[in-house]
N, C-alpha and C positions, 0 to 999 in steps of 0.2 A: 497381232499388234493390239490396239486398244480394246480391252474388254473381251477378247476372244476366249471362248470356252468358259465364260463366267456369266451365269444366268442370274435372273432375279432370285433373291434368296427368300426374304420374308415379304411377300407382297402386301402392301398397304399397312405395314406395321406403323404404329403411331406412338409417340411419347407425349405425355401431358406433364408439363412442369407447373406445379401449383403456384410458383412465384412469378410466372411469366406475365408480363404486362399485356394489355389488350392490343397495343400497337405491335408488340413483338409477336403475338399470336397471329396477327394478320400477315406479317412478313413471313413467318414460318409456314403458314398455310399456303401462301403464294409459292414459296420455294418447293414445297412438297407437291403441289399441283403440276409442276413442270418436270417431274422426275425423269421421264423418258422422251420428252418432246424436243424437237428442233423446230422452232417457230417458223411459220411461212415467211417468205420474203415480202417485205413491205417497202414502199417507196421505189425509187429508181434503182436499176442495176447498172453499175459502172464496171466495165471489163478491163482487166489488166492482163497482157499489154496491148490487146488489140485496139482499145479506145484510148487508154491512157498509158504512157510508156512505163510509169513507175507507180508503186503503191502510194508514195507521197503525193504525186500529182493527182491521183484519184481522190485521196482524202481532202485535198484542198478544194477540189471541184464538187465534192459531195455535200448534200444537205442532210439534216437530221432525219434518221429513219432509212437512209439509203443503204444499199448493199454493194460492197466492192467484191466482185467475183474474180478470183485470180486463176489464170490458166496454169497447167502443170509447168514446172520449171523451178529454178533456184533463184531466189531474190536476196541479194546481200544488202544489209543496212547497218549503218553505224548508229543511227538513232531512228526509231519508228514509234510515233505517238498517235494513238487514237484519241482525239480530243473532242469528238462529237459522238452522239449516240448512233453509231454505225455498226453494221455487220461486215466483218472481214472474213472471207470464206473461200475455200477451194470449191470445185464443182461437186465435191462430196455433198454439198447442200442439196443438190438435185439428184445425183446418181446413187448416193449411199454406197459407193464403190471404194473399198479400202485403198485401191491403187491411187485414187485421187488424193488421199491423205499422204501416202508414201512419197508421191512424186511432186507435191506442191510444198516447196521447202523455203522457209524464211531463215536466213543465216546471218549471224553476227560477223561483221568485218573484223580484221585484226585490231582496228582502232576503236572498236566499241568499248565503252566503259561498263560499269555495273548497271544492271536493269535498263538496258538499251531499248527494250520493247515495253511500252507502257499503255495501259488502259486507264485513261484519266477522266473519261466521261461516263456518267451514269447511263446504264442501259446499253453500253457498248458490248460487243461480243465477238469472239473469233471461233470459227467452226472449220474443222477438217484440215488442219495444217500440220506439217512437221516443222518443229522449231529447233534449230541447232544453236546451242549457246557457245560462248567462248569460255575462257577460264574463269570469268566473273559470273555475276548473276544474269538472269535472262529476262523474264516477264514480270512486271510489277502491276498490281491492281491498286489504284488509289481511290477509285470511285466507291460509293456505298453499295452499288450493285452492278456487277458485270458478269458475263458468262464466258466460260472457256469450255468448248464441247468438242469431243471426238478429235482431239489433237495428240500428237506424239512429241514428247520433249526428249531430246537426246543430247547428253553432255551438258556442260555448263556447271556453275557452282550451285547456288539456289536456283532451281528451274522456274518456279512460280512463287511470287511473294505477294501476300496481302499486306501492303504498306498503308495501314489506316483504312483499307478498303474491305469489301466483302462481296458476296455473290455466290455463284455456283460453278463448280468444276466437275464435269461429268464425262464418263466414257473416255478418259484420257489415259495414255500410256507414258510412264516416266521411266527412263532408262539412263543409268550412268551418271546420276547427279554427283557432282564433286563435293557437295555439302548436303543440303536438304532438298528433297523434291519439292515440297510445299513448305514455305516459311511464312509465318503469320506474325507480323509486328503491328501492334496497335489495331488489330483487326476488329471489324464488326461482324454481324451474322454472316456465316458462310455454310455451305454444304459442299463436301467433297465426297463423291459417290461413284460407284461402278468404275473405278480406276484401278490400274495395275501399276505396281512399283517394283522395280528390279535394279539390283546393283547400285543401291543408294549408299553413299559413303557414310552418312550419318543417319538422319531421320527421314522417313517418308513424309511426315507432317510434324513440324515443330511450331507450336503456338505459344507465344509469350503473353503472359497475363499482365501487360502494362496497364496502369490505371487509366480509366477513360470516364468521361461524363456521359449523360444521356441514359436511356433505358437499358434494362437487361437485354443482352444479346445472346443468341443461341448459336452454337458451333457444333456442326454435325459431321461425323466421319462414319460413313456407312457403306456396306456392300462392296468394299474394296479388297484387293488381294495384294498383300506385301510379301513378295517372294524372298527378298533378301535385303536387309538393312544392317549397316555396320553398327548402328546404335538402336534406335527405337522405331516401331511402327508409327505410333503417335506419341509425341512428347509434349507435356504441358509444363511450361517453365514459370514458376511462381515469382511474383513480385509482391511487395508489401501491400496489405490491405485487400479489399474486395474489388475486383476489376469489373464487376457487374457482367459477368459472363457465366453461362451454363453450358455443359458439354454432354453430348450424346454420342456414344461409340457403339455401333451395333452392326451385326451381319457381316463382319470382316473375317478374312483369313490372315492371321499373322504367322508367317512361316520363316524360321531361321533368322530371327532378329538377334543380332549380336549383343544388344543390351536388353531391352524389354519390348514386348509387343505393345503394351500401354505403359508409359512411364510418367510419373509425376515427380518433378524436380523442384528443389527448393532454392530460394535466395538467388534468383536470376542465373543459376548455374545450369549449363546445358550439356556438360559431359557426364555420361551415364555413370552413376556411382551406387545405384540400388538403395539409396538412403530414403527414398520417398520424399514427401512434401507435407508441409503444414498449410497448404492452400485452403482457403475457406470456400471456394467456388464449388457448386454442386456438379458431380460427375456421375453419370450412369453408364455402365459398361455391361452390355447384355447380348446374348446370342452371337458370340464370337468363337472362333476356333483358334487356339494358340498351339503351335506345334514346332518343336525343335528350337525354341528360343532359349537364350540364357535365362531370363526371367519372363514368365508370361506377363505379369503385372507388378508394379510397385504402387503403393497406396497413398491416399491422403485422407484426412479425417471425415470427409463427407462423400466418399466413394461408395456407390451401390453397385454390386457385382452379382449378376444373375444370369442363369441359363447358358453359361460358357463351358467349353471343353478345354482343359489344359493337358497336353500330352507331350511326352518326350522332351520336357524342358529341364534345365538344371533345377529351377525352382518355379513352381506354378504361380504362387502369389506371395510377394514379399511385403512384410509389414512396414519396414523402414523404421527410422528412429524418431519420427515426429508424432506418431499416434500414441496418446496416453489415455488413461482411464477417464481423464477429465474432458478430453475433446473428441473422443472416438465416437463418431456416428457412422462409421463404415458398416457395411453389412455384406457378407458373402453367403450365398445360398443357391440351391438349385444348380450346382456345378458338378462336373465330372472330372476326376483326376486320374491319369493313367501313365505309368512309366516315367514319372518325374523323379529326379533324385530326391527332391523335397517337394511335397505338395503345397504346403503353406506354412508360414511361420507360426510358432506358438504365440498365442495372444490375439490372433486375428478373430474378430467377432464374426461368428458364422451361425447359420441355422442348422436345422436337422435334416436337410435334404441334400446332403453331400454324397455323391457316388464315387466309388473307387473301383471301376471295372473297365474292361476293354470297350471302347466306344464302337468297335467293329466298323471302321471306315471301309467303304468299298475299295478304295485305294488311297494312297497319299499323294495323289495328283489333284483330284477334285474334292476330296474329303466329304463326299456324299456318304450318308449313313446307309448301312446295309439293313435288310430286313432282320429283325431280331436284335437290333442294337438296343442296349439299355438306355441310350439317350432319347429314344423315341417316347414322346408323351411325358417326359420327365421334367419339363420346365414349368414356369408359372406365367400366366398371362397378365397378372396384376400384382403390383406391389405398392401399398400405400397410395399416395397421390402422384407417384413418380412414374410408374410404368403401367400402361394400359394397352395391351395388344387386343384388338377387337376380334370378336367371334368371326369366323370365316377367314381369318388371316393365317390359320394354321389347320392342320389335319388332326383329327382325333380329339381326345379330351383335354389336351394341353399342348403347348408348344414343345417341339423337340429341343434338345440342347445343341449348342454349337451354331455355326454359321449356315448350315444347310438343312432346311426343313425337308424331310422325306415326303414327297408328294404322292407316292403310290402306297397303298395299303393292301394287305393280303385279301 
């Protein structure tokens, strides 16, 4: 289930965005600090059903900072709203036992509408639950910061939606989304990390770049495995103007995406057409492995693409139709291409560190590199003011290419 067999990829990798505001730096630092943590229980613990017969009754009785601890069982809800800064959790919070996730189930009733489960309060979180959706959407996050940790999402349309909200989604398993696993409309800063996505009808993560006010926000998709998506691993859907967002995509495995591993779409259009985008937002895509996808990537004028492996795709990197000599600030370098029908389109701006060799994966299950792989030590730790991988975060004289840094040396 969630995160099994998927280890930390590039420990302590950091990205510095030269345009990031001071307030945004603080938020990003806070998010990074919580990478693998499940915070200790604070406040009172209210138990369902031994003390309160229903989750709703426990929410009404709870005070800010309390934890509602749910026993194993199936709990059906037509509407479930967390409107206080609470933790809603299975006993996984205490046991770290996968069985507590599997057997503590929150389920939509047939009468449930779209987004029947809501995190509406800042600092609310859910931990260690299985969430079964109906044919519509499932969980929505409207608060500026909430957490969803160690949960399994099964079925439903859009399984988790940032509806004007943000926060952290980590160590979750998404299976069988009828539309998108993660859908972000009007979102603010978020991190999606250490998650697995399988049997997604459209996109593992679809983020729309609707205009918003306020400071620049940072949107991070890292250390995830997308096993199968009908369209894209992560899709960025452009709207007119600058949405004041920046994107970081790194440490991911994009496998068997029917559209693109990373797709940039134009003019509010979300059906994959491989035409790329003229979006003005900064995007850095580094240290990912793309395997068996229709396209590894489609581009936008400000995309930076470094340290990736593109293998067994119909096309590794597609330029699209929006990049011209007047607006092109894209840069492709320190990447390896192998057994793609087309590695990259003519006219893609690239550096001199492009490899076309067998990456020598140990296998195509984990995509670990084998000893002697040409991808070892072939990346870059720094690029302008955009990328800075600190010393000690990789082995040898330079980072390896792809999602998996080889930890053992001869």
